[in-house]
N, C-alpha and C positions, 0 to 999 in steps of 0.2 A: 504494500500500500504506500503510495507516494505521499510524502509529508505535505501538509497544507501550505501553500505559498502565500505570504503576506503581500497584498498589493503594494506596488512601489510608493504610491503617494501616502498610503497609511504608514508604511515603514519610515518614510521621511518625517511625517508628522510625529510619530512616536519618538524618533531620535531627537527632534527639535524640542519636544516637551521634556524629555529627560535632561537635555542640556540646560533648558530654561530653569528647571527645578534646582539644578546644582548652582546655576548663576544666582538665582533668587536667594538661596540659602547663604551664599557668600555676601550678597548685598545686605541681607538682614543682619549678618554678623558685623559688617563694617558700620552700618547705620546704628546698631545698638552700641557698638564700642564708641563711636563718636559722641552719641548722646551721653554715654556714661562718663566720658572724659571732659564734658563741659565744665568750665570753672565754677558755675553757679550750682547751688544745691537746692533741690525741690523743697526740702523742709524749710530752709532759710528763706526761700522766695515767698512761701506762704505765711510763715510765722517768724518774722524778723526779730520780734521782741522776746522770744522765749529764752530760757537759760540754756547753757551748754548741756546740762544733765537732761533736760526735757528734749532737747534736739537729738541727743544720742538715743534716747528711748524711742522717739518717733521713728528714727532711722531704722532701729532694730525691728519695730513693729511692721514697717513697710518692706523689710528685707533689703534695705539699701546698704546695710553693713556687711553683706555677703560679698565674696569675691566676684569679679566680673563674669567668669565662666559659669558660676552657679546661677547668677541672675539671668544670664542669657539662656541657659538650659531651662530654667523655669519659664522664661518667656516663650521659647520654642514649644514647650509642652502645651502652653495655653494656645499657641497658634494652631497646633494640630487638633485641639479641642474646639477651635472656632471662636475662642474668646479673645485672643490676641492681647493678653495681659489686661491689667486694670489701670484705668486712668486715675492719677492722684488728684486731678482737678475736679472731675465730675463724680468720682466715686463709683462709676459704672465700669463694666468691662468695655474695652475698646471696640469689641464687636458690636455691642448694643449702640454705642455712640455712632459708629460708622453706618449702621443700618439706617439711621435717621438722616445721615448727611450725604451718603453716596447718591441717592436720587437727585438731590439738589445740584451736585457737581455734574452729574451726567446730563441733566436737563440743560444746564448752562453750556457745557462743552459740546453737546450734540448740535444745539442751535447755532453756536458760534462757528463750528466746523462747517455746517451746512451753508451758513451765510458767506463765510470766507471762500468756500469752494465755488459757490454760485457766482461770486464776483470775480475770483481769480482766473478760472479757466476761460471764460469768455474774453476777459481782458487780455490774457496771454495769447489766445488764438487770434484776436483782432490785431494785436501788436505784431504778431508773426506775419500775418497777411499783409499788413501795411509796413513791413520792415523797411527802415531807412527813410520813411516819410515823416512829415511833421507830427502826424498823429502818434506814430511810434515814439518819437522823442518826448512828447508830452506825457504819454503813459509811463514811460521810463522815469521821468522826473517825479510823477505822482507816486510811483512805486517806491522810489528812493525816499521820498518824504514820509510815506507811511512806515517804512522800515526804520526810519530814524527817530520816530516818536516813541518814547517809553510808554508802556501800558499804564503804569501808575499815574504818570503825568496826564495822559489823555483822559483817564477816568476822572481825575480830579477836575480837569477843565470842563468835561462834559457835565459833571454834576453842578459846577458853578454856573455854566452858561445855560444849559438846557433845563435844569431844575430850578436853580436859585434865581436866575435872571429872567428867563422866558416862561417859566412855569409850564413847560410842555411835557414834562415827565413827572411821575409820582415820586414821593419821598423814597430815597434809596435805603430802605429798612429791611431788606431781605427778599424772600420769595413772594410775600403777600402782605398787603396792607393790613394793619390791625383791625380795620373795619370788616374784614372778611374772615370766615373760618375755612381751614383747609378742606378741600373736597375729599370724598371717600377714596381710599387707596385702590388703584387699579394698576397703574404703571409706575407710580412715583413721580411722574411729571404733572405738575399742577395744571398746566394748560390742557393736556390730554385728559386728565382725570376730571377736570371741570366739564369738558365737553361730553365725556362718556357718562357722567352722572346727571347731565342736564342742567348743571349750574353754569350757565353761560356767562353770567356776570363775574363769577370767580375765575373762569378761564380768561376772560378779557382783562381782569385785574392782574392776574399772574403774567399774562403776556406783556402788559405795560411795564411791570417790574423788570422784565427780561430785556427790554429794548436797549438800554445803555450798556449793561455788562456784556450782552451778546455782541453789540457793535464793537466794543473794545476787543473782545476775543477774536471776532471775525476779521477785523483789520489786521491782527497779528498773523492770520493765516494767509491773507491776500498776497503779501510781498514775496515770500519764497515760492509759493505755488504758481503765481503769475509769471515770475522770472523763469522758472524751469519750463513752464508751458510754452512760453515764447521761444526759448532756446530749442526745445524738443520739436515744436511745430515748425520752426524755421528750418531745422535740419531735415525733417520729414518731407516738407514741401519741395525740397530739392532732390528727392530720390527719384530713381528712374521709373518706379511703378506709378508715381504721381504724374510724371510727365507723360507716361504711356496712357494713363487714364484720360488725361486732357486731350491727347491726340486721338483717342477713340471717340471724342465728342461728348464725354460724360459731363453732366452739369457740375458747375464749380462747387455748389453746395455738397454734392455727393462726393466729389474728390476731396474736399477739405474735411468734412465731418465723418466721412467713411474711411477712405484710404489713409489720408495723412494723419488724422487724429488717432486712428488705431495704431499706426506705426510709432506714434509719440507716447503711447500709453505707459510703457514700461518706466521711463524716468518720471513721468507724472505720478504714477502710483507709488513709486519709491519715495518721492518727496512727500506725498500725502501721508505715508507712514511716519516720516520724521515729524511732520506738522502735528499729527495727532499726539505723538509723544510730547512735543513742546506745549501743546494746549493743556494736557493733563498735568504737566509739571509746572506750567506757568499760571494755572488757574488760581493759585494761592494769592497772587497779587491782586487780581480782579476781585476775588471774593472778599479780600480784606478791605479794599477801597469801597465796595458797594455793600458791605455788611451782609454778604451772602453766606448762609449757614451750610457751607459745604466742607469737604475734607481738607481743602487748602487752608481755609481759615482756622479749622480745627487744629491743623498741624502748626500753624503760626502761633496760635495761643499756647500750644503745648511747648513749643521751643522757648517762648518767653518765660515759662514757668518751670523749665527743665523737667518736663513730664516725658520720661523716656519711652514708655510703651506706645503712646499715640504717635510720636515722631517716627519711631522705627516702623510701625505698622503702615503709616501713610506713605513712607518711602517704599516699603515693600509693595504696597498696593499700586502705586504709580509705576514701579518697575514691572509688575505683573501686567499692567495694561499695555506698557510699551512692548513687552515680549509677545503678548497675544497679537498686538497690531502688526508687529514684524512678521509673525508666522502667517497671518492672513494675507499680508502683502506678498510674501513669498509664494503662497499657494495661488494667489491671483495671477501670478506670472504664467502659470500653466494654462489658465483660461485665455490669456491674451495671446500667447505665442505658442504655436504648435511645436516648434523646435524644443521648447522647454518641456512640454508634455512628453516628447520622444525621449528626452534625457531622463525623465523620471522612469520611463518604461525600461530603459537600459540599466 
């Protein structure tokens, strides 16, 4: 009886998952060690006026007097239990805190990535088609300007102008105004949950709260993705198969959106993977500026109070998101390019 043969793509996925697990364990060890070596002390940060004896007793109760390897082993044990340690600031397990904050970050990140992608790819394609013309130069200047503006500065300016001066946006107080109650949980996205539950006023209010932070995150996506789209489309438009398609009398739209864009997809998808990682890692700045109750703001608060478990877990969570994104990007290559599918088969 012949042994069962594992499909090449499944074998590749299993290898990548195994490598990712090893990498994530290493990242968790480095992150935990860095948090442990911070000069500030979590007990002193919360209780600066207590005596040395009381401080030593509290450190003993929290297990902070144990060696680093013991604390890390205890933390990893809680990770495999799904608790991810206990936050000294909230008193809850980090898993419970993250369960309330992950939907907020995902809603913000998904809409920001969608907005940025919807702007970047058409702009990059248009600039490639008009390469060397005044329109191309203007778009490049706009792209450089967007890339040069820091997210925290743009967020503060938008709050001052759009909210404080013009009163076009609601108060940046998080996901929902205090005048509304959160909708029933379906997806964790307040906009979608409001629509699914029939509370359209809540969905509209949640959407208005998203406008400014999504705009800041989306503009951060535009610059790298538009630049790579322009370069990849410019190279693809010069290929022989595009020239051949035009010689056959195909419509320009079919040549550009079909042949040329498909040939440029590999670098665009690769850059999209990097952009998603940057959004997940950089959401902390936007969440802090707009008082958004996501994992980024949770991590920033934990850093200021030397709360080690939330910091390590948030870093591990972002690294997991980046690893998953890179795996999906690699698998998407096989759907785009038949030669890569043939390579998996071999």
